[in-house]
C-alpha positions in Angstrom: 21.0 -7.6 11.6 19.3 -11.0 11.1 20.4 -13.7 13.4 20.9 -17.0 11.4 19.8 -19.0 14.4 16.8 -17.0 15.4 15.8 -15.8 11.9 14.0 -19.0 11.0 12.6 -19.8 14.4 9.3 -21.3 13.9 7.8 -23.4 16.6 5.1 -22.0 18.8 5.6 -20.4 22.2 2.8 -18.3 23.5 4.0 -16.4 26.6 3.1 -13.1 28.2 4.8 -11.1 25.5 2.6 -12.8 22.9 -0.6 -12.1 24.8 0.3 -8.5 25.2 1.1 -8.3 21.5 -2.4 -9.7 20.7 -4.0 -7.0 22.8 -2.2 -4.4 20.8 -3.0 -5.9 17.5 -6.6 -6.7 18.2 -8.0 -3.9 20.3 -11.6 -4.7 19.2 -11.4 -8.2 20.7 -11.3 -8.7 24.4 -10.1 -12.1 25.5 -13.6 -13.6 26.0 -15.0 -12.3 22.7 -11.9 -13.4 20.8 -12.3 -17.0 22.1 -15.9 -17.1 21.1 -15.2 -15.8 17.6 -12.2 -18.0 17.2 -14.2 -21.1 18.2 -16.8 -20.3 15.5 -14.2 -19.6 12.9 -12.4 -22.9 13.5 -15.6 -24.8 13.5 -16.5 -23.4 10.0 -13.0 -24.0 8.8 -12.9 -27.6 9.9 -16.1 -28.3 8.0 -14.4 -27.2 4.8 -11.3 -29.2 5.7 -13.7 -32.1 5.8 -14.6 -31.5 2.2 -10.8 -31.3 1.4 -10.6 -34.8 2.8 -13.3 -36.0 0.3 -11.2 -34.4 -2.6 -8.1 -36.1 -1.3 -9.9 -39.5 -1.2 -10.8 -39.0 -4.9 -7.2 -37.9 -5.6 -5.7 -41.0 -4.1 -8.4 -43.3 -5.6 -7.7 -42.0 -9.1 -4.0 -42.5 -8.8 -4.1 -46.1 -7.3 -7.1 -47.7 -9.0 -4.8 -49.3 -11.5 -3.6 -51.6 -8.7 -7.1 -52.9 -8.3 -7.7 -53.1 -12.0 -4.6 -55.3 -12.2 -6.5 -58.1 -10.4 -9.2 -58.1 -13.2 -7.3 -58.4 -16.4 -5.8 -55.0 -16.8 -2.4 -56.2 -17.7 -3.6 -59.1 -19.9 -6.1 -56.9 -21.9 -3.3 -54.4 -22.7 -0.7 -57.0 -23.4 1.7 -55.8 -20.7 4.9 -57.8 -20.1 7.9 -57.5 -17.8 8.1 -54.3 -15.8 5.5 -52.4 -17.9 3.0 -52.3 -15.1 5.6 -50.9 -12.7 6.5 -48.3 -15.3 2.9 -47.4 -15.6 2.7 -46.8 -11.8 6.0 -44.9 -11.8 5.3 -42.5 -14.7 2.5 -40.9 -12.6 5.1 -39.6 -10.2 7.2 -38.1 -12.9 4.4 -35.8 -13.9 3.7 -35.3 -10.2 7.2 -34.2 -9.5 7.3 -31.5 -12.3 4.2 -29.6 -11.4 4.2 -29.1 -7.6 6.5 -26.2 -7.0 5.3 -24.1 -9.9 1.7 -24.8 -9.0 2.1 -23.7 -5.4 3.9 -20.5 -6.3 1.1 -19.8 -8.7 -1.5 -20.6 -6.0 0.3 -18.2 -3.6 -0.5 -15.3 -6.0 -4.1 -16.3 -6.6 -7.2 -14.8 -5.0 -9.5 -17.7 -5.8 -7.6 -21.0 -5.0 -11.0 -22.7 -4.8 -11.5 -22.2 -8.5 -8.0 -23.3 -9.4 -8.1 -26.5 -7.3 -11.6 -27.4 -8.5 -10.5 -27.0 -12.1 -7.5 -29.2 -11.6 -9.8 -31.8 -10.0 -12.3 -31.8 -12.9 -9.4 -32.2 -15.3 -7.9 -35.2 -13.6 -11.4 -36.8 -13.4 -11.7 -36.5 -17.1 -8.3 -38.0 -17.6 -9.3 -41.0 -15.4 -12.3 -41.5 -17.7 -10.1 -41.4 -20.7 -7.9 -44.2 -19.2 -11.0 -46.4 -19.2 -11.4 -45.8 -22.9 -7.7 -46.2 -24.0 -6.9 -49.3 -26.0 -3.1 -49.5 -25.8 -0.5 -49.6 -23.1 1.3 -46.6 -24.5 -1.9 -44.5 -24.6 -2.5 -45.3 -20.9 1.2 -44.5 -20.2 0.7 -41.0 -21.6 -2.5 -40.5 -19.7 -1.0 -41.6 -16.4 1.8 -39.0 -16.9 -0.8 -36.4 -17.5 -2.8 -37.5 -14.5 0.2 -37.0 -12.3 0.9 -33.6 -13.9 -2.6 -32.4 -13.0 -3.1 -34.2 -9.6 0.2 -32.6 -8.3 -1.6 -29.3 -7.8 -3.9 -30.6 -5.1 -2.1 -32.0 -2.1 0.7 -29.4 -1.7 -1.8 -26.8 -2.6 -4.2 -28.1 0.1 -1.4 -28.2 2.7 -0.4 -24.6 1.9 -4.1 -23.6 2.1 -4.3 -25.0 5.6 -1.1 -23.1 6.6 -2.8 -19.9 5.5 -5.8 -20.4 7.9 -4.4 -22.3 10.9 -1.8 -21.4 13.5 1.3 -23.6 14.0 -0.1 -25.4 17.1 -3.3 -26.2 15.1 -1.8 -27.6 12.0 -0.8 -31.1 13.1 -4.3 -32.3 13.7 -5.7 -30.6 10.6 -2.9 -32.1 8.4 -3.8 -35.5 9.8 -7.4 -34.8 9.0 -6.5 -34.0 5.4 -4.0 -36.8 5.1 -6.4 -39.4 6.4 -8.0 -39.1 3.0 -5.2 -41.3 1.8 -5.8 -44.0 4.4 -9.6 -43.8 3.8 -9.0 -44.2 0.1 -6.7 -47.2 0.6 -9.4 -48.8 2.8 -12.6 -48.1 0.9 -11.4 -47.8 -2.7 -10.7 -51.5 -2.5 -14.3 -52.1 -1.4 -15.6 -49.8 -4.2 -13.4 -51.5 -6.7 -14.6 -54.9 -5.6 -18.2 -53.9 -6.2 -17.5 -52.3 -9.6 -15.2 -55.0 -10.9 -17.7 -57.8 -10.1 -21.1 -56.2 -10.7 -20.4 -54.1 -13.9 -18.1 -56.6 -15.6 -19.4 -57.0 -19.2 -22.0 -54.2 -18.9 -22.4 -52.5 -22.3 -19.6 -54.6 -23.6 -16.9 -53.1 -21.2 -14.8 -55.1 -18.9 -14.9 -54.5 -15.2 -11.6 -52.6 -15.0 -12.8 -50.1 -17.6 -15.9 -49.5 -15.6 -13.7 -48.8 -12.6 -12.1 -45.8 -14.3 -15.4 -44.7 -15.8 -17.2 -44.6 -12.4 -14.4 -43.1 -10.3 -13.5 -40.5 -12.9 -17.1 -39.4 -13.2 -17.5 -39.2 -9.4 -14.4 -37.0 -9.3 -15.9 -34.5 -11.8 -19.1 -34.3 -9.8 -17.2 -33.6 -6.6 -15.1 -31.0 -8.4 -18.1 -29.1 -9.5 -19.3 -28.9 -5.9 -15.9 -27.8 -4.7 -16.1 -24.5 -6.5 -18.5 -23.2 -3.9 -17.3 -25.1 -0.8 -13.5 -24.8 -0.8 -12.2 -21.8 1.1 -10.1 -19.1 -0.5 -7.4 -17.2 1.5 -8.3 -15.2 4.6 -7.5 -12.0 2.7 -10.3 -12.8 0.2 -13.9 -11.9 1.1 -15.8 -15.0 2.2 -19.6 -15.2 2.2 -19.5 -18.1 4.7 -17.7 -15.9 7.3 -19.2 -13.1 9.4 -17.3 -9.9 9.4 -15.7 -10.4 12.9 -14.7 -14.0 11.8 -13.1 -12.6 8.6 -11.2 -10.0 10.6 -9.9 -12.4 13.1 -8.9 -14.9 10.4 -6.7 -12.3 8.8 -5.3 -11.1 12.1 -4.4 -14.6 13.3 -2.2 -15.1 10.2 -0.7 -11.6 10.6 0.3 -12.6 14.1 1.8 -15.8 12.9 3.9 -14.2 10.2 5.0 -11.4 12.6 6.0 -13.9 15.2 8.0 -16.0 12.8 9.8 -12.9 11.5 10.3 -11.4 14.9 14.1 -11.6 14.5 14.3 -10.9 10.8 15.1 -7.5 9.4 13.0 -7.8 6.2 10.1 -10.2 5.4 10.4 -12.6 2.5 7.8 -12.1 -0.2 7.1 -12.8 -3.8 9.4 -15.0 -5.9 12.3 -14.3 -3.4 10.5 -16.9 -1.2 11.1 -19.5 -3.9 14.7 -18.5 -4.2 15.2 -18.7 -0.4 13.6 -22.1 -0.3 15.9 -23.3 -3.1 19.0 -22.1 -1.3 18.0 -23.4 2.2 19.8 -26.7 2.9 17.0 -27.7 5.3 14.6 -28.0 2.3 16.9 -30.4 0.6 17.7 -32.4 3.7 14.0 -32.9 4.5 13.3 -33.6 0.9 15.9 -36.4 0.9 14.5 -37.8 4.1 11.0 -37.9 2.6 12.3 -39.5 -0.6 13.5 -42.4 1.6 10.3 -42.4 3.6 8.1 -42.5 0.5 10.2 -45.3 -1.0 9.5 -47.3 2.2 5.7 -46.5 1.8 5.6 -47.8 -1.8 3.8 -50.9 -0.5 0.7 -48.7 -0.4 0.5 -48.7 -4.2 0.7 -52.5 -4.3 -1.4 -53.2 -1.2 -4.0 -55.3 -3.2 -1.2 -57.4 -4.6 0.2 -58.0 -1.1 -3.2 -58.9 0.1 -3.6 -61.3 -2.8 -0.5 -63.3 -1.6 -2.7 -64.8 1.2 -4.4 -66.8 -1.5 -8.0 -65.7 -1.3 -10.3 -64.8 -4.3 -10.7 -61.3 -5.8 -13.6 -60.1 -3.6 -12.1 -61.3 -0.3 -8.6 -60.0 -1.3 -10.0 -56.5 -1.8 -12.2 -56.6 1.3 -9.2 -57.5 3.4 -7.4 -54.3 2.3 -9.9 -52.2 4.3 -9.3 -53.0 8.1 -5.5 -52.2 8.2 -6.2 -48.8 6.7 -9.1 -48.1 9.0 -6.9 -48.7 12.0 -4.1 -46.6 10.4 -6.6 -43.7 10.0 -7.6 -43.9 13.6 -4.0 -44.0 14.8 -3.1 -41.0 12.6 -5.6 -38.8 14.5 -4.3 -39.9 17.9 -0.6 -39.5 17.0 -1.1 -36.1 15.3 -3.1 -34.7 18.2 -0.5 -35.9 20.7 2.2 -34.4 18.5 0.5 -31.0 18.6 -0.1 -31.2 22.3 3.5 -32.1 23.2 5.2 -30.0 20.4 7.2 -33.1 19.5 7.7 -34.0 15.8 10.7 -36.4 15.6 9.4 -39.3 17.8 5.9 -39.0 16.4 7.6 -39.5 13.0 10.1 -42.2 14.0 7.8 -44.5 16.0 5.3 -45.3 13.3 8.2 -46.1 11.0 9.6 -48.5 13.7 6.2 -50.2 13.9 6.2 -50.6 10.1 9.7 -52.1 10.1 8.4 -54.7 12.5 5.6 -55.4 10.0 8.1 -55.8 7.2 10.2 -58.2 9.2 7.2 -60.3 10.1 6.2 -60.5 6.4 9.7 -61.6 5.5 9.7 -64.4 8.1 6.6 -66.4 7.2 4.1 -67.2 4.5 1.3 -68.0 7.1 -1.8 -66.1 5.9 -2.9 -65.0 9.4 0.5 -63.7 10.4 1.1 -61.9 7.1 -2.3 -60.2 7.5 -1.2 -59.0 10.9 2.0 -57.6 9.2 -0.3 -55.5 6.9 -1.8 -53.8 10.0 1.6 -52.9 11.2 2.8 -51.6 7.8 -0.3 -49.4 7.6 1.0 -47.4 10.5 3.9 -46.0 8.4 1.8 -43.2 6.7 1.3 -41.7 10.1 4.9 -40.7 10.0 4.4 -38.9 6.7 1.6 -36.8 8.2 3.6 -35.6 11.1 6.7 -35.0 9.0 4.7 -32.7 6.6 3.5 -30.7 9.7 7.2 -30.5 10.7 8.0 -29.0 7.3 5.3 -26.4 7.7 6.6 -25.5 11.2 10.2 -25.3 10.0 9.6 -22.9 7.1 7.0 -20.5 8.5 8.9 -17.2 8.0 6.8 -16.1 5.1 3.8 -17.3 3.0 5.9 -17.3 -0.1 8.8 -19.4 1.3 6.4 -21.7 3.0 4.5 -22.3 -0.2 7.7 -23.0 -2.1 9.2 -25.2 0.7 6.1 -27.3 1.0 5.9 -27.9 -2.7 9.6 -28.6 -3.2 9.8 -31.1 -0.3 6.6 -32.8 -1.4 7.9 -32.9 -5.0 11.2 -34.4 -4.0 9.4 -37.0 -1.9 7.6 -38.2 -5.1 11.1 -39.3 -6.4 10.8 -42.0 -3.8 7.7 -43.4 -5.5 9.3 -43.2 -9.0 12.1 -45.5 -8.1 10.3 -47.7 -5.6 7.6 -48.6 -8.1 10.2 -51.1 -9.2 10.6 -52.5 -5.6 7.7 -54.9 -6.3 8.2 -56.9 -9.5 6.0 -60.0 -10.0 9.1 -62.2 -10.1 9.8 -61.4 -6.4 6.4 -62.6 -5.3 4.6 -64.0 -3.6 7.0 -63.7 -0.6 8.5 -60.3 -1.8 11.4 -60.8 0.6 13.6 -58.4 -1.4 10.9 -55.8 -1.6 10.4 -55.8 2.2 14.1 -55.7 2.7 14.3 -52.5 0.6 11.5 -51.0 2.7 13.3 -51.8 5.9 16.5 -50.2 4.6 14.8 -46.9 3.3 12.8 -46.6 6.6 15.9 -46.9 8.7 17.8 -44.3 6.6 14.9 -41.9 6.8 14.8 -42.2 10.6 18.5 -41.5 10.8 18.2 -38.4 8.6 15.3 -37.0 10.7 17.3 -37.7 13.9 20.3 -35.7 12.5 17.9 -32.9 11.6 16.4 -32.9 15.1 19.9 -32.6 16.6 20.7 -29.6 14.4 17.4 -27.8 15.4 18.1 -28.6 19.1 21.5 -27.0 18.8 19.9 -23.9 17.2 17.4 -23.7 20.1 20.2 -24.0 22.6 22.2 -21.2 20.9 19.2 -19.0 20.8 18.5 -19.6 24.5 22.1 -18.8 25.4 22.0 -15.5 23.5 18.7 -14.5 25.2 20.2 -15.2 28.6 23.3 -13.2 27.8 21.4 -10.2 26.5 18.6 -10.4 29.0 16.0 -10.9 26.3 12.6 -12.5 26.9 12.0 -16.0 25.6 11.5 -16.1 21.8 10.4 -18.7 19.3 11.9 -22.1 19.1 12.1 -24.8 16.5 9.8 -27.8 17.0 11.8 -30.9 17.6 
C-alpha cells in the first residue's frame, strides 16, 4: 500500500542502494565509462539550454517592451488615460494564465517539443510586430491578450523540458541558467530600447516606439526559425546531436529518477491522471498561492524603467541605468542556485533574496535622493533569485511522474501569473514619483510569501521525520527525502 508520507518523496539521496541499483539498470556502463559519457551528455545539453536562454530573453523582451515604449509617447499617441496602461500590462497575464496548464499537458504527449515551442515563438513574434502597426488602444489590448496566450507555452514548457533531461540535483543551476534570461532581458532590453527609440524615431514615418515593436518582433521570428533545429526533444526521441551511448544514458538517467521517486508507490502516475493528481494535491495550491504573492512583490520588474525615471535623468540615461542592477542580479542568481543545489536547501535560498528586496523597498520609501534610490534598485533586483529557487523546489516536490510534474509546474506557474494581473495596478502614475504605497504593497506581499514558504518547509520537515521514524522502526535503508 502507498505510504502518504513516502509516496511523494522527491529530494535526492544517492547512497549505496542507489549505486547498486545503477549497476543493475546499466550493465553496459561501468563507473568510469558512465562518468565520461555523462559528462559529454551534460555538456551538449547545457549548450542547448544556452539557446533556451536566448529564447527566454526574447520572451521577456516582447512582454515588457511596452514599459520602455511608455517613455517615448506610447500612451500619448494612443490617447490612454487613467489606468489604461496598467490594464494593458495586466491583460497579458490573463492570456498567460489560461494557456499554461493545457499547453504543458499537450507538450507532455508530444514527440517534437522543439517544433511546438518554435512555432509558438514565431507566432508571438508576429503578434509583437502587429502591436507596432496597431492604431488604437483597444486593438493593442486585444493583441496583448493574444501575446500572453501564446507566450504562456514557453516558460513552463522549457522548465518541464529541463526536468525531462536533468536529475534533481542538477536542476537548480540549470533553472537559474534559463531564468537568468529574464534578468538579462531586463538589463539589456533597456539598452536596446534606448538605441531603437532614439535612432529610428521618425524613420519611414514611424515613431520610435513603433520601431521598437517592429525590430524586436522580427528578431523573435528569426530566432524561432533557428530554434526548430537547435532545441532538444525528449530523451525518448531520437536525437541526431547525441551519440548512441549518450542517448541510451539520457533515457536511463530519467528512468532511474522516476523509479526512485516512485520507490514507495504501488502504481505510477501517467497520462491525464497526472493532471488530476496535481489538481487534487493541496501542495500545488499552497505553492501556487505563495508564488502569487511573490510575483505580486516582483511587479516592480514590469515598471523598472518608470522607477529609474524617478531619479530625474533623460530618456537615454534612464534606460542605461536599468542595466547594472539586473546584471548584478543575474550573477547572484547563479551563485545562489548553485549553492542551493550543493546544500540541498530551498527555503533559505528563497527567503533571503526576498529579505534583501524588502530592504530595498524600505530604502526607496525613505528617501528621494537619486543615489540612494538607485542603490535600492540593486537590492530589489535580487528578488527574482527567489523565484528561480522556488521553481526548482516545485520540480523537486512533484517528481513522482512526468505527467504530474508537467501539470504541477504549469498550474503553479499559471497561478503565479495571477500576482501580476492584480499587481499591475500597484503602480499608478498618481502614486509617483515616490511610489510609497506601491513599495508598501511589495513589502507586504513579500513577507506573506516568506511565511507561506516557511509553513510549507515545516510540513515537509515533519514528513521527512515521520519517514525516518518508520524506516528505523522497520529496519529499512534510508529512502528519499523532501528537499527543504
